[in-house]
TIGU-199461 format. One record per atom (N, C-alpha, C, O): x negated, y negated, z; residue number from 0; residue in one letter; atom name. Coordinates in steps of 0.05 Angstrom, whole numbers. Each point is the difference from the previous one (the first is absolute). Layout:
       c1       c2       c3   num   residuo   atomo
        X        Y        Z   NUM         a      CA
...
END
This chain:
       c1       c2       c3   num   residuo   atomo
      -14       27       -5     0         s       N
       14      -26       10     0         s      CA
      -13      -26       -5     0         s       C
      -24        4        5     0         s       O
       28      -28      -13     1         t       N
      -13      -28        6     1         t      CA
       -1       -8       27     1         t       C
        8       10       20     1         t       O
      -19      -29      -25     2         g       N
       -1      -19       24     2         g      CA
      -22       14       22     2         g       C
      -13       21       -4     2         g       O
       12      -37       26     3         e       N
      -22        5       25     3         e      CA
        7       33       11     3         e       C
       21        9        9     3         e       O
      -44        1      -13     4         r       N
        9       29        6     4         r      CA
        4       -1       35     4         r       C
      -11      -14       16     4         r       O
       32       38      -15     5         g       N
        8        1       30     5         g      CA
       22      -15        4     5         g       C
       20       10       11     5         g       O
      -20      -36      -18     6         a       N
       17      -18       10     6         a      CA
       29       -6      -16     6         a       C
        2        6      -24     6         a       O
       23      -19       38     7         i       N
       22       -2      -13     7         i      CA
        7      -28       11     7         i       C
       -8       -6       22     7         i       O
       22      -11      -37     8         s       N
        9      -29       16     8         s      CA
       29        4        8     8         s       C
       17      -15       11     8         s       O
      -16       38      -18     9         e       N
       36       -3       22     9         e      CA
        9       42       -7     9         e       C
       -2       13      -21     9         e       O
       10       -5       44    10         f       N
        7       22       -1    10         f      CA
       26       10      -14    10         f       C
        6       23       -4    10         f       O
       11      -49       -2    11         s       N
       27        6      -22    11         s      CA
      -19        5      -25    11         s       C
       13        2      -21    11         s       O
      -39        1       18    12         l       N
       -7       10      -25    12         l      CA
        0       33       -3    12         l       C
        2       13      -21    12         l       O
       -4       -4       49    13         y       N
        0       28       -1    13         y      CA
       35       10       -7    13         y       C
        9       20      -11    13         y       O
        3      -40       20    14         t       N
       29        8        1    14         t      CA
       10       -5      -31    14         t       C
       15       16      -12    14         t       O
      -23      -34        2    15         e       N
        4       -3      -31    15         e      CA
       -5       27      -20    15         e       C
       12        6      -20    15         e       O
      -35        9       34    16         s       N
      -10       19      -22    16         s      CA
       23       21        4    16         s       C
        9       10      -20    16         s       O
        1       -2       45    17         i       N
       22       13        4    17         i      CA
       28       -1      -14    17         i       C
       14       18      -10    17         i       O
      -12      -49       12    18         r       N
       26       -2      -15    18         r      CA
        1       -6      -26    18         r       C
       22       -5      -11    18         r       O
      -51        3       -8    19         e       N
        9       16      -26    19         e      CA
      -11       22       -9    19         e       C
       -2        3      -25    19         e       O
       -7       14       40    20         v       N
        1       28        2    20         v      CA
       30       12       -2    20         v       C
        6       12      -21    20         v       O
       13      -16       43    21         v       N
       24        4        8    21         v      CA
       18      -12      -33    21         v       C
       17       10      -14    21         v       O
      -29      -35       12    22         r       N
       22       -8      -19    22         r      CA
       -8       13      -32    22         r       C
       17        5      -17    22         r       O
      -39       -1       14    23         r       N
       -1       24      -20    23         r      CA
        9       23        0    23         r       C
        6       14      -19    23         r       O
       -4      -10       35    24         h       N
        8       31        6    24         h      CA
       31       -1       -1    24         h       C
       13       21       -3    24         h       O
        0      -48        5    25         l       N
       34        5        1    25         l      CA
       10      -10      -23    25         l       C
       24        1       -6    25         l       O
      -46      -13       -8    26         s       N
        7      -12      -29    26         s      CA
        4       27      -21    26         s       C
       18        1      -18    26         s       O
      -38       23       21    27         s       N
        0       25      -13    27         s      CA
       13       22        6    27         s       C
        0       19      -16    27         s       O
       15      -19       47    28         s       N
        5       21        8    28         s      CA
       18        2       25    28         s       C
       -6      -15       19    28         s       O
       28       31      -15    29         s       N
       16        0       17    29         s      CA
       -6       21       28    29         s       C
       16        7       17    29         s       O
      -39       -4      -21    30         l       N
       -7       22       26    30         l      CA
       -2      -25       25    30         l       C
        2      -25       -3    30         l       O
       -7       43       28    31         p       N
        5      -24       26    31         p      CA
      -33       -3        4    31         p       C
      -18       15       -7    31         p       O
       19      -35       20    32         v       N
      -28      -13        9    32         v      CA
      -12       10       28    32         v       C
        9       -7       22    32         v       O
      -29       23      -24    33         y       N
      -10       10       32    33         y      CA
      -25      -17        0    33         y       C
      -15       -2      -19    33         y       O
       13       -7       39    34         i       N
      -37      -11        4    34         i      CA
       -6        9       24    34         i       C
       14        0       20    34         i       O
      -39        8      -23    35         v       N
      -23        9       17    35         v      CA
      -18       -9        4    35         v       C
      -17        5      -17    35         v       O
       10      -20       35    36         a       N
      -20      -27        5    36         a      CA
      -26        5       20    36         a       C
        7       10       21    36         a       O
      -25      -13      -22    37         h       N
      -21        1       23    37         h      CA
       -8      -30        4    37         h       C
        1      -19      -15    37         h       O
      -11       24       47    38         s       N
      -16      -34        8    38         s      CA
       11      -25      -14    38         s       C
       23       -8        0    38         s       O
      -44       -1      -11    39         t       N
       11      -29      -12    39         t      CA
       23        0      -23    39         t       C
       16      -18       -5    39         t       O
      -19       43       -7    40         g       N
       25        9      -15    40         g      CA
       27        4        6    40         g       C
       19       -7      -13    40         g       O
      -21       19       33    41         a       N
       22       -2       24    41         a      CA
       13      -24        0    41         a       C
       23       -3       -9    41         a       O
      -44      -19       23    42         a       N
       12      -25        2    42         a      CA
       13      -21      -23    42         a       C
       18      -17        2    42         a       O
      -31       25      -21    43         a       N
        9      -12      -35    43         a      CA
       32       18        8    43         a       C
       23       -9        0    43         a       O
      -30       35        5    44         a       N
       31        9       -4    44         a      CA
       21      -12       20    44         a       C
       23       -7       -7    44         a       O
      -32        5       32    45         v       N
       20      -18       26    45         v      CA
        8      -27      -16    45         v       C
       23       -9        2    45         v       O
      -40       -4      -16    46         d       N
        6      -21       -5    46         d      CA
       18       -2      -27    46         d       C
       16      -19       -1    46         d       O
      -18       33      -15    47         y       N
       17        9      -21    47         y      CA
       36        6        5    47         y       C
       20      -10       -9    47         y       O
      -25       34       28    48         i       N
       29       11       10    48         i      CA
       15      -33       13    48         i       C
       22       -7       -8    48         i       O
      -33       -6       23    49         l       N
        9      -17       23    49         l      CA
        9      -25      -16    49         l       C
       17      -15        8    49         l       O
      -31       10      -34    50         n       N
        3      -23      -13    50         n      CA
        8       -2      -23    50         n       C
       -2      -24       -8    50         n       O
       13       45      -14    51         n       N
        9        3      -20    51         n      CA
       36       15        0    51         n       C
       11       18       13    51         n       O
       -3      -32      -31    52         p       N
       29        9       -3    52         p      CA
        3       27      -18    52         p       C
       19       16       -1    52         p       O
      -43      -15      -12    53         e       N
        2       34      -21    53         e      CA
        2       17       21    53         e       C
       18       16       -4    53         e       O
      -32      -14       31    54         t       N
       -1       24       15    54         t      CA
       15       21        5    54         t       C
       -7       20       14    54         t       O
       35      -24      -31    55         s       N
       23       12        6    55         s      CA
       -2       22       -9    55         s       C
       13       19        9    55         s       O
      -35      -16      -36    56         q       N
       -7       15      -13    56         q      CA
      -21       22       21    56         q       C
       -4       23       -7    56         q       O
       -2      -29       19    57         i       N
      -25       17       21    57         i      CA
       16       21       13    57         i       C
       18       -5       16    57         i       O
      -23       29      -24    58         r       N
       16       19       14    58         r      CA
      -22       12       30    58         r       C
       12        6       20    58         r       O
      -35       -5      -21    59         k       N
      -12       -5       27    59         k      CA
      -26      -12       -3    59         k       C
       -8       -7      -23    59         k       O
      -10        4       50    60         a       N
      -23       -5       -4    60         a      CA
      -23       12       19    60         a       C
        8       -1       23    60         a       O
      -25       10      -24    61         v       N
      -18       15       20    61         v      CA
      -25      -28        4    61         v       C
      -17       -8      -15    61         v       O
       23        1       39    62         l       N
      -28      -19        1    62         l      CA
      -30       15       20    62         l       C
        3        0       24    62         l       O
      -27       11      -36    63         v       N
      -12        7       14    63         v      CA
      -25      -16       15    63         v       C
      -16      -12      -15    63         v       O
       15       11       38    64         s       N
      -20       -6       16    64         s      CA
        3      -41      -13    64         s       C
      -18      -12      -13    64         s       O
       40        3       20    65         p       N
        8      -26      -16    65         p      CA
      -20      -20       18    65         p       C
      -11        4       22    65         p       O
       12      -27      -38    66         l       N
      -19      -19        5    66         l      CA
       25      -27       11    66         l       C
       10      -16      -15    66         l       O
       -4       18       41    67         v       N
        6      -29        0    67         v      CA
      -24      -26       14    67         v       C
       -8      -22       -9    67         v       O
        2       34       32    68         r       N
      -24      -17        8    68         r      CA
      -24       24        8    68         r       C
        5       20       13    68         r       O
      -26      -24      -22    69         p       N
      -21       12       -1    69         p      CA
      -10       13       34    69         p       C
       15        1       20    69         p       O
      -33        5      -20    70         y       N
      -13       10       25    70         y      CA
      -13      -28       21    70         y       C
      -10      -19      -12    70         y       O
       10       19       33    71         r       N
       -8      -34       11    71         r      CA
       10      -18      -12    71         r       C
      -17      -17       -5    71         r       O
       42       11       -3    72         w       N
       15      -17      -14    72         w      CA
      -13      -30       13    72         w       C
      -11      -18      -12    72         w       O
       21       22       51    73         n       N
       -7      -25        9    73         n      CA
      -22      -19      -10    73         n       C
        2      -23       -8    73         n       O
      -32       45       13    74         a       N
      -19      -15       -6    74         a      CA
       -9       -9      -19    74         a       C
      -18      -17        2    74         a       O
       33       27      -35    75         i       N
        0       -7      -15    75         i      CA
       13      -19      -11    75         i       C
       -7      -10      -21    75         i       O
       26        2       34    76         t       N
       13      -27       -6    76         t      CA
      -17      -19       19    76         t       C
       -5      -21      -13    76         t       O
       -3       20       32    77         i       N
      -15      -14       14    77         i      CA
      -25      -13      -18    77         i       C
       -4      -23       -5    77         i       O
      -13       48       -2    78         l       N
      -24        1      -13    78         l      CA
        2      -15      -28    78         l       C
      -20      -13       -5    78         l       O
       41       12      -12    79         v       N
      -10       -4      -24    79         v      CA
       -7      -28      -12    79         v       C
      -14       -4      -20    79         v       O
       31      -18       41    80         k       N
      -12      -23      -12    80         k      CA
      -31       -8        8    80         k       C
      -13      -10      -18    80         k       O
        3       15       42    81         p       N
      -23       -5       12    81         p      CA
      -22       10      -27    81         p       C
      -18      -13      -10    81         p       O
       26       38        5    82         l       N
      -10       14      -15    82         l      CA
      -10       -6      -37    82         l       C
      -20        6      -14    82         l       O
       49      -21       10    83         k       N
        1      -15      -26    83         k      CA
      -23      -24        2    83         k       C
       -5      -10      -22    83         k       O
      -10       -2       47    84         t       N
      -21      -22       -6    84         t      CA
      -23       12       -7    84         t       C
      -17      -14      -10    84         t       O
       13       42       12    85         f       N
      -28       12        0    85         f      CA
       -1       26      -26    85         f       C
      -20       13       -6    85         f       O
       47      -10       -6    86         t       N
      -11       26      -25    86         t      CA
       38        1      -10    86         t       C
       21       -4       11    86         t       O
      -28       10      -30    87         r       N
       36        7      -16    87         r      CA
       -1       36        4    87         r       C
       18       14      -10    87         r       O
      -36       -4       21    88         n       N
        6       29       -5    88         n      CA
      -13        9       29    88         n       C
      -15      -12       15    88         n       O
       26       39      -12    89         l       N
       -7       15       23    89         l      CA
       -7       27       -2    89         l       C
       16       13      -14    89         l       O
      -41        2       26    90         k       N
       -3       24      -11    90         k      CA
       21       22        6    90         k       C
       11       -1       22    90         k       O
       -4       25      -44    91         r       N
       16       10        8    91         r      CA
      -11       29       10    91         r       C
      -16       15      -12    91         r       O
       27      -11       36    92         i       N
       -5       17       15    92         i      CA
       12       35      -14    92         i       C
       24        3       -1    92         i       O
      -37       12       -5    93         l       N
       21       28       -8    93         l      CA
       -1       12       27    93         l       C
      -21        5       12    93         l       O
       46       -2       -2    94         r       N
        2       16       24    94         r      CA
        5       29       -9    94         r       C
       10        6      -22    94         r       O
      -18       10       40    95         d       N
       12       31        0    95         d      CA
       35        1       -3    95         d       C
       12        7       21    95         d       O
        0      -13      -40    96         n       N
       27       -4        3    96         n      CA
       11       27      -11    96         n       C
       24        2       -6    96         n       O
      -42       21        2    97         s       N
       10       27       -4    97         s      CA
      -13       15       16    97         s       C
      -23       -5        6    97         s       O
       39       29        3    98         s       N
      -24       28        2    98         s      CA
       -5       12      -26    98         s       C
      -11       22        3    98         s       O
       13      -26      -17    99         d       N
      -13       10      -27    99         d      CA
      -23       -6       -8    99         d       C
        1      -21      -13    99         d       O
      -23       30       16   100         a       N
      -32      -12       -4   100         a      CA
       -1        2      -27   100         a       C
      -12      -19      -11   100         a       O
       20       35       -3   101         k       N
       -2       -4      -29   101         k      CA
        9      -19      -16   101         k       C
      -15       -8      -19   101         k       O
       45       -4       24   102         f       N
       10      -23       -4   102         f      CA
      -15      -24        7   102         f       C
       -2      -19      -16   102         f       O
       -9       18       42   103         l       N
      -15      -19       17   103         l      CA
      -25       -9      -24   103         l       C
       -2      -22      -12   103         l       O
      -16       47       11   104         r       N
      -16       -8      -22   104         r      CA
        6       -6      -31   104         r       C
      -18       -7      -16   104         r       O
       41       10       10   105         f       N
       14      -10      -29   105         f      CA
       -4      -29        8   105         f       C
      -12      -16      -14   105         f       O
       23        8       41   106         v       N
        6      -26      -10   106         v      CA
      -18      -18        8   106         v       C
       -1      -24       -8   106         v       O
      -18       36       28   107         k       N
      -23      -16        4   107         k      CA
      -28       -1      -27   107         k       C
      -19      -16        0   107         k       O
       26       39      -22   108         n       N
      -16       -5      -23   108         n      CA
       18      -16      -27   108         n       C
       -8      -10      -21   108         n       O
       35       12       33   109         d       N
       15      -15      -30   109         d      CA
      -14      -19      -11   109         d       C
      -12      -14       16   109         d       O
       10        7      -40   110         p       N
      -15      -23       -1   110         p      CA
       25      -28       -8   110         p       C
       -6      -22       -8   110         p       O
       29       30       12   111         l       N
       24      -17       -1   111         l      CA
        9      -13       16   111         l       C
       15      -20       -3   111         l       O
      -29       33       31   112         q       N
       -1      -11       27   112         q      CA
      -10      -31        3   112         q       C
      -19       -7      -14   112         q       O
       29       -9       27   113         y       N
      -14      -27        4   113         y      CA
       -6        5       28   113         y       C
       16       12       14   113         y       O
      -38      -21       -4   114         n       N
      -16       -4       23   114         n      CA
       12      -25       13   114         n       C
       -2       -3       25   114         n       O
       13      -15      -40   115         q       N
        8      -22       25   115         q      CA
       29       -4       -1   115         q       C
       15       13      -15   115         q       O
       -7      -33       30   116         v       N
       32       -5        5   116         v      CA
        1      -40       -4   116         v       C
       -3      -19       16   116         v       O
        8       19      -36   117         p       N
       11      -39       -2   117         p      CA
        5       -8       19   117         p       C
        6       19       14   117         p       O
       -4      -36       -3   118         l       N
       18      -15       21   118         l      CA
       21       -6      -14   118         l       C
       22       -1       13   118         l       O
      -22       -4      -35   119         s       N
       29      -13      -18   119         s      CA
       23       31        1   119         s       C
       24        3        1   119         s       O
      -43       13       -4   120         w       N
       23       22        5   120         w      CA
       15        7       29   120         w       C
       22       10        2   120         w       O
      -40      -19       19   121         v       N
       12        1       22   121         v      CA
       17      -22       11   121         v       C
       15        3       19   121         v       O
      -18      -25      -31   122         e       N
       16      -30        2   122         e      CA
       31       10       -8   122         e       C
       20       -5       13   122         e       O
      -20       23      -40   123         a       N
       21        5      -15   123         a      CA
       13       17       16   123         a       C
       23       -3        8   123         a       O
      -40       23       -1   124         l       N
       18       21       25   124         l      CA
        6      -13       22   124         l       C
       20       11        9   124         l       O
      -28      -33        8   125         i       N
       14      -16       12   125         i      CA
       28      -10      -10   125         i       C
       21       11        6   125         i       O
      -23      -31      -23   126         r       N
       20       -9      -11   126         r      CA
       23       13       -3   126         r       C
       22       -9        7   126         r       O
      -26       38      -22   127         w       N
       14       23       -7   127         w      CA
       22        7       29   127         w       C
       24        2       -1   127         w       O
      -39        1       24   128         n       N
       13        7       27   128         n      CA
       18      -15        3   128         n       C
       22       10        6   128         n       O
      -25      -43       -8   129         k       N
       22      -20        6   129         k      CA
       19        4      -20   129         k       C
       22        5        9   129         k       O
      -23       -5      -31   130         l       N
       20        9      -21   130         l      CA
       18       27        1   130         l       C
       24        0       -4   130         l       O
      -38       21       10   131         i       N
       15       27        9   131         i      CA
       20        2       16   131         i       C
       18       16        0   131         i       O
      -25      -38       17   132         k       N
       18        3       28   132         k      CA
       28      -10       -7   132         k       C
       20        9       12   132         k       O
      -19      -25      -30   133         k       N
       24      -11      -12   133         k      CA
       16       21      -22   133         k       C
       20       -9      -12   133         k       O
      -25       25        9   134         g       N
        8       27      -22   134         g      CA
       21        6       15   134         g       C
       -2        7       24   134         g       O
       31       -9      -42   135         n       N
       21        9       14   135         n      CA
        2       31        0   135         n       C
       -6       12      -20   135         n       O
       14        4       43   136         p       N
       -1       26        5   136         p      CA
       16       15      -30   136         p       C
       16       -9      -16   136         p       O
      -30       38       18   137         s       N
        9        7      -29   137         s      CA
       15       30        8   137         s       C
       -7       13       19   137         s       O
       21       -6      -31   138         s       N
       15       29        3   138         s      CA
      -17       24      -12   138         s       C
        3       23        8   138         s       O
      -23      -31      -29   139         v       N
       -9       19       -9   139         v      CA
      -17       23       13   139         v       C
      -23       -5       10   139         v       O
       34       29      -10   140         p       N
      -17       20       26   140         p      CA
      -36        4      -10   140         p       C
      -13        3      -21   140         p       O
        9       -5       45   141         v       N
      -33       -7        2   141         v      CA
       -5       22       19   141         v       C
       14        4       19   141         v       O
      -48       17      -30   142         l       N
       -5        9       16   142         l      CA
      -31       -6        1   142         l       C
      -16       -4      -19   142         l       O
       10        2       56   143         i       N
      -27      -13       -5   143         i      CA
      -12       23        9   143         i       C
       13       16       15   143         i       O
      -43      -11      -23   144         l       N
      -14       16        9   144         l      CA
      -31       -6       11   144         l       C
      -19       -1      -14   144         l       O
       20       -2       44   145         q       N
      -23      -14       14   145         q      CA
      -12       15       16   145         q       C
       12       12       17   145         q       O
      -44      -12      -23   146         g       N
      -21       17       21   146         g      CA
        1      -19       18   146         g       C
        4      -24       -3   146         g       O
       -7       40       30   147         k       N
       -6       -9       26   147         k      CA
      -30       -7        4   147         k       C
       -9      -10       20   147         k       O
       -2       17      -40   148         k       N
      -36      -10       10   148         k      CA
       -4      -22      -22   148         k       C
      -23       -6       -7   148         k       O
       45       -6       -3   149         d       N
      -14      -15      -22   149         d      CA
       -8      -26        9   149         d       C
       17      -12       13   149         d       O
      -42       -3      -17   150         t       N
       -6      -24        6   150         t      CA
      -12      -11      -18   150         t       C
      -23      -10        2   150         t       O
       42       12      -26   151         t       N
      -11      -19      -20   151         t      CA
       30      -23       -1   151         t       C
        0      -23       -9   151         t       O
       25       36       21   152         v       N
       21      -18       -1   152         v      CA
        7        4       27   152         v       C
       -7       20       12   152         v       O
       28      -46        6   153         d       N
        8       -4       27   153         d      CA
       25       18       -3   153         d       C
       22      -11       -3   153         d       O
      -25       39        3   154         w       N
       21       17      -12   154         w      CA
       32       -1       28   154         w       C
       24        6       -2   154         w       O
      -38      -14       20   155         r       N
       22       -3       23   155         r      CA
       21      -24       -9   155         r       C
       25        3        2   155         r       O
      -39      -25      -10   156         y       N
       23      -31       -6   156         y      CA
        8       13      -28   156         y       C
       24       -4       -6   156         y       O
      -42       18      -13   157         n       N
       18       -7      -24   157         n      CA
       20       23        3   157         n       C
       22       -5       -9   157         n       O
      -24       28       20   158         v       N
       28       15       -1   158         v      CA
       23      -12       12   158         v       C
       23        3       -9   158         v       O
      -29      -20       34   159         g       N
       21       -9       14   159         g      CA
       10      -22      -20   159         g       C
       24        0       -4   159         g       O
      -38      -20       -9   160         f       N
       14      -16      -14   160         f      CA
       19        7      -26   160         f       C
       20      -12       -8   160         f       O
      -32       37       -1   161         l       N
       12       18      -22   161         l      CA
       19       11       15   161         l       C
       20       -6      -13   161         l       O
      -13       18       30   162         l       N
       32        9       11   162         l      CA
       15      -22        1   162         l       C
       23        5       -7   162         l       O
      -28      -34       14   163         k       N
       21      -23       -2   163         k      CA
        3       -4      -33   163         k       C
       20      -11       -7   163         k       O
      -36       18       -9   164         k       N
       10       -6      -24   164         k      CA
       15       21      -14   164         k       C
       16       -7      -17   164         k       O
      -18       33       23   165         f       N
        9       18      -14   165         f      CA
       16       16       18   165         f       C
       -9       21       11   165         f       O
       37      -32       -6   166         p       N
       14       23       18   166         p      CA
        5       26       -6   166         p       C
       11       16       15   166         p       O
      -21      -11      -46   167         n       N
        7       35       -1   167         n      CA
      -23       12       -7   167         n       C
       -3        9      -23   167         n       O
      -16       -9       41   168         i       N
      -23        9        0   168         i      CA
       -8       24       16   168         i       C
       14        5       20   168         i       O
      -41       15      -29   169         d       N
       -7       15       14   169         d      CA
      -35       -2        6   169         d       C
      -15       -6      -19   169         d       O
        6       10       36   170         v       N
      -24        0       18   170         v      CA
      -13       25        3   170         v       C
        6       13       20   170         v       O
      -23       -5      -35   171         e       N
      -20       21       16   171         e      CA
      -25      -10       -1   171         e       C
      -11      -11      -18   171         e       O
        2       17       42   172         l       N
      -28       -8       13   172         l      CA
      -22       29       -2   172         l       C
        2       21       13   172         l       O
      -17      -26      -26   173         i       N
      -16       22       -1   173         i      CA
      -28        3       25   173         i       C
      -20      -15        1   173         i       O
       26       35       16   174         e       N
      -14       -3       17   174         e      CA
      -33       -8        2   174         e       C
      -10      -18       12   174         e       O
       -2       37      -28   175         n       N
      -33       -6       -7   175         n      CA
        1      -13      -31   175         n       C
      -13       13      -16   175         n       O
       25      -31        7   176         g       N
        2      -23      -24   176         g      CA
      -21      -17       -3   176         g       C
       -1      -14       20   176         g       O
      -10       10      -28   177         k       N
      -13      -29       -9   177         k      CA
       18       -7      -23   177         k       C
       21       10       -6   177         k       O
      -40      -38       -9   178         h       N
       17      -12      -17   178         h      CA
        7       12      -25   178         h       C
       19       -5      -15   178         h       O
      -38       21       13   179         h       N
        3        8      -35   179         h      CA
       14       32        2   179         h       C
       -9       22       -8   179         h       O
       29      -28       19   180         l       N
       15       27        0   180         l      CA
        7        8      -23   180         l       C
       19       14        5   180         l       O
      -23      -15      -31   181         l       N
        5       11      -27   181         l      CA
      -21       10       -7   181         l       C
        3       14      -20   181         l       O
      -33      -17       31   182         n       N
      -17       11       -2   182         n      CA
      -20        6       29   182         n       C
      -22      -10        5   182         n       O
       38       29       13   183         e       N
      -12        7       33   183         e      CA
       -8       22      -19   183         e       C
        0        1      -24   183         e       O
      -10       24       56   184         e       N
       -8       21       -1   184         e      CA
       29       17      -14   184         e       C
       19      -12       -9   184         e       O
      -22       36       11   185         e       N
       16       12      -25   185         e      CA
       22       10       17   185         e       C
       22        3      -10   185         e       O
      -26        1       32   186         l       N
       37        7       16   186         l      CA
       17      -33        6   186         l       C
       25       -3        1   186         l       O
      -42      -14        1   187         i       N
       13      -24        6   187         i      CA
        9      -14      -26   187         i       C
       18      -17        0   187         i       O
      -32       24      -25   188         r       N
        4      -10      -20   188         r      CA
       33       22      -12   188         r       C
       21       -7       -9   188         r       O
      -30       30       12   189         d       N
       26       17      -10   189         d      CA
       24       -8       14   189         d       C
       21        3      -13   189         d       O
      -17      -11       38   190         n       N
       18       -6       14   190         n      CA
       11      -21        0   190         n       C
       24       -1        6   190         n       O
      -44      -27      -14   191         v       N
       10      -18      -13   191         v      CA
       11        3      -28   191         v       C
       21      -12       -1   191         v       O
      -26       23      -23   192         f       N
       13        1      -25   192         f      CA
       23       23       10   192         f       C
       19       -1      -16   192         f       O
      -16       18       33   193         s       N
       23       16        6   193         s      CA
       18      -23        7   193         s       C
       19        3      -16   193         s       O
      -15      -23       30   194         s       N
       15      -15       12   194         s      CA
        7      -15      -16   194         s       C
       24       -5        2   194         s       O
      -37       -8      -21   195         i       N
        1      -13      -27   195         i      CA
       25       20      -16   195         i       C
       24       -7        0   195         i       O
      -31       23       -8   196         h       N
       20       16      -18   196         h      CA
       24        4        9   196         h       C
       19       -5      -14   196         h       O
      -17       15       41   197         r       N
       26        2       15   197         r      CA
       19      -16        0   197         r       C
       24        2       -4   197         r       O
      -42      -24       12   198         y       N
       11      -34        2   198         y      CA
       20       -3      -26   198         y       C
       24       -3       -1   198         y       O
      -42        3      -19   199         l       N
        8       -5      -32   199         l      CA
       22       15      -11   199         l       C
       16       -7      -17   199         l       O
      -19       24       27   200         t       N
       21       33      -13   200         t      CA
       20        5       16   200         t       C
       16       16      -11   200         t       O
       -8      -24       38   201         d       N
       16       11        7   201         d      CA
       29      -10       -5   201         d       C
       18        9       13   201         d       O
      -16      -21      -26   202         d       N
       25      -18      -16   202         d      CA
       14       12      -26   202         d       C
       24       -2       -6   202         d       O
      -48       15      -11   203         v       N
       -5        8      -20   203         v      CA
       23       24      -12   203         v       C
       -4       11      -22   203         v       O
END
């Protein structure tokens, strides 16, 4: 993509991507829409569902380790302004956010991974957090899959927030799951995919 690497001016641009994919689907098919999204993708899905009239076309959504607020949110919001006087980017720390060692090696050596976090991205996330609170609750059925050992997102806050926005919601907390539930060790991963399959097909 074009533009500054790893940066985004507004989180609404993520949402626009989902809106365009759904628009193209609906223009050529009568099949229902299901959304499965992880982390920042789940943040975009939440924004899309809460703030778009066409969400009546969405049958169900699965949010895996959804981002609303990241881990250590309070420190982030306090430090971002002082840090801007010194730098535009922070060094990205690749956490052991999966128990699959092979996956962690893949991420570490992936040439598409960026080792910086632009402060502009953090500021966009802070602005988005203020805006998403204004979104109207949605009746779209939602399943949240969340690892209890996730130290990438503030999952306790995020799950509580989403419970208020989606009255028709199911939450599955994965006891030993970390952030990358879709790329966890085999037992956890298989259980996660089984939950997704069961949730999406139980009314088919």
